[in-house]
C-alpha positions, 0 to 999 in steps of 0.5 A, a space after each residue: 363767987 358762985 362759979 370758978 372762972 376757968 378756961 378749958 382746952 378742948 381741942 380735939 376732945 369729944 363734946 356732946 350737944 343734946 338738942 338740935 334747935 337754934 340755941 343748940 346751934 349757937 353752942 355748937 358754933 362755940 365748941 367748934 371755934 374752940 376746936 372740939 369734936 362735936 356730936 349732936 343728938 336730936 331727932 331733928 335739926 335746925 337749918 344751921 345745924 343741917 348745913 354743918 352736918 352736910 359739910 361734915 363739921 359735926 357728928 349727927 345722931 338722929 334720935 332722942 338722947 340715950 344714957 350711953 351718949 355721955 360715954 367718953 365726953 369731955 363736956 355736955 351741953 343740954 339745949 332741948 325744950 324738954 325740961 325732963 330731958 335736960 334735967 336727966 342729962 344734968 343728973 347723969 353727967 354730974 354722976 359721971 363727973 362730966 362738966 355739964 351746962 343746961 341752957 337757961 337753967 343755972 341750977 342744973 349746971 356744973 359750969 356756965 358759958 360766959 359772954 366772950 370777947 375774943 381777941 385770940 389768944 386774948 379772951 375776956 369772959 363776962 358772967 353774971 352767974 346765970 342771973 342775967 345772960 342779957 346783962 352779960 351780953 350788954 356788958 360785953 358789947 360795951 367792952 368790945 368798943 374799948 378792946 382793939 382787935 389787934 390785941 390778939 396780934 399783940 399777944 402773939 408778938 409778945 409771946 414770941 419774945 417771952 423766953 428771950 426776955 427772961 434771959 435779959 433780966 435777973 428777976 421777975 420784977 424787972 421782967 414785969 416792968 419791961 413788959 408793962 412799958 412795952 404794952 403801954 408804949 410805942 410797940 403796942 401803939 404801932 401794932 394797934 395802928 396796923 404798923 406790925 413791922 415797925 412794932 416788931 422792929 421796936 420790940 426786937 431792939 428793946 429786947 436786945 438792949 434790955 430797955 423799953 423804947 421811950 414814949 414819943 409824940 404821935 398825931 391821930 388824924 381822926 374822922 369825927 363823922 357828920 355829927 351823930 356821935 354814934 357813927 364814930 368808929 371804935 378806933 376813933 373813940 379809943 384814940 379820943 380817950 388817949 389824947 393829950 391835946 385835941 386840935 378840932 374843927 368847927 364841923 365837929 359836933 358837940 356830941 362828938 366833942 363830949 366823948 373826948 378825954 375831959 382833961 385834954 388840952 383843947 385847941 380850936 382850929 376853926 376852918 370856916 369858909 373865908 374865916 380860918 381861925 388858924 391858917 392851914 400852914 399854922 395847923 400843920 406846924 402846930 401838929 408837928 410842934 406838939 408831937 415833938 414835945 412828946 404829946 399824943 395829938 388828936 386832930 379831929 375833923 368833921 366827916 372823913 379827913 381825906 374827903 375835902 378835909 385837908 388830911 392829905 396836906 397835914 400828914 404830908 407835913 408830918 411825914 416830912 418831919 418824921 412824925 409818927 401818925 395814924 389815920 382813922 377814917 370817918 363817915 363822910 358827910 355825903 354818906 351820913 347826911 344822905 342816909 339820914 335824909 332818906 336819899 340814897 346816893 345810888 339807885 338802879 332806877 335813877 342813877 348809875 354814878 355818884 360824884 362828890 364835889 367841893 362847892 368852892 376851890 382853894 382860890 374861892 372860885 367855882 371854876 369846876 369841870 362842869 361838863 363832867 359834873 352836869 351829867 344825867 343819871 348821876 347824883 352830885 353832892 356838893 360840900 361847902 356849897 351853901 354860900 355859892 348855891 346860886 352859882 352852882 345851880 346856874 352852872 349845872 343848868 348852863 351845862 345841860 341839866 334841866 332846871 327842874 332837876 330835884 335838889 336837896 339841902 341837908 342842914 346839920 345832917 345826922 344830928 337832932 337839929 337836922 332839917 331837909 329842904 327839898 327843891 330843884 335847881 331853879 328854887 334851891 337858892 331861894 329856899 336857902 334865903 327863905 329858911 335861913 339855912 346855915 352851915 354845915 349844909 350838904 347839897 344833893 342834886 339828882 333824881 334820887 332826891 325824889 325818894 326822900 318823901 318815901 324813904 325819910 326814916 329819921 325823925 329828930 326830936 322837935 323837928 
């Protein structure tokens, strides 16, 4: 171990940054976040530091570094582009036993600045001992996805009960076991899910009874997005790794499924038009039963669970049965597929509104509010409309849209198999036949489709 990892309290302490460029600015920002009183000595400042000076956030010394600048300083950071100045600052600071960091010169440092994951008051520092700061940043970015932002609130909640817990147990082993169960159980789960009040009530009861609450089943209703696994949210990815059972739909891509916990039980729910492997009522009952068995149940849906995903129906049943659940939004197909097809859903020169419409109703018909849908200067996105594309186009023309209105089919959007077929209301159904277009396919209607050729940025392999 080349460096001793420590955390210093510098709130209100005088800290000096030598240098006024962009690198110095990043160090100033870090020191200010830690509550330090920061002085910057440099004959000139970059724009960011000039703004901080004007707002009174830093004490600016407008000249070159002088030895006396180190007086009464807690920490020194040298961040100039002059190696001689940096070396001199380092030697002088070390002679006065003041911790010093010289940017990109670990041999001149008495301390180094790690990459930090900040979940205040929880902090995780990652260092390569100055060997490769870029590697440290890459490691930090990967760990960020697995550490919920709520861990800071969790730490503060635990802190508020620490002294009270000490009075409930006779030894440190019992205290440690209690906190381990709290931090791995319903208290932490509820707080991370945003249910702070429930978490506090559970912890209060646990402390009073000197007994951590038992684990209970829960349902995670998670939006898997339109297909590209890189579009998953951090929270979705974490819950996918925690689930005991996964109930998933046909529209969830294989790339997303590959990220699910490998040893979880998999249950396919289907949900193909007119061919449901499991009826919706059966799925609702299944989620309840699995949760009542004490399992963590991942209900994984393509797109967003609340946009034509029947998520509302499922959590309505969970609420009636008093089953704990949390909902994680996903990127809905309209947003994902249109973006990857280079078709903006809104554009000041073309449209002033956007409408999401289901391609068929619960009874299988297309008896929609066509007067509201067939409006000029509006983008219309049809979900699940591939089988009724001819009827949809005919109704739009019947209710006032020109047959030449541009329209697009986005097949398997956001994935490496994505194909975009461009036509208009008079040709779209023939394009489906000619190209043997398969589900999942999204239909976009409106003048913004004309922007596809200009804005088509996504080039999947082999297409």
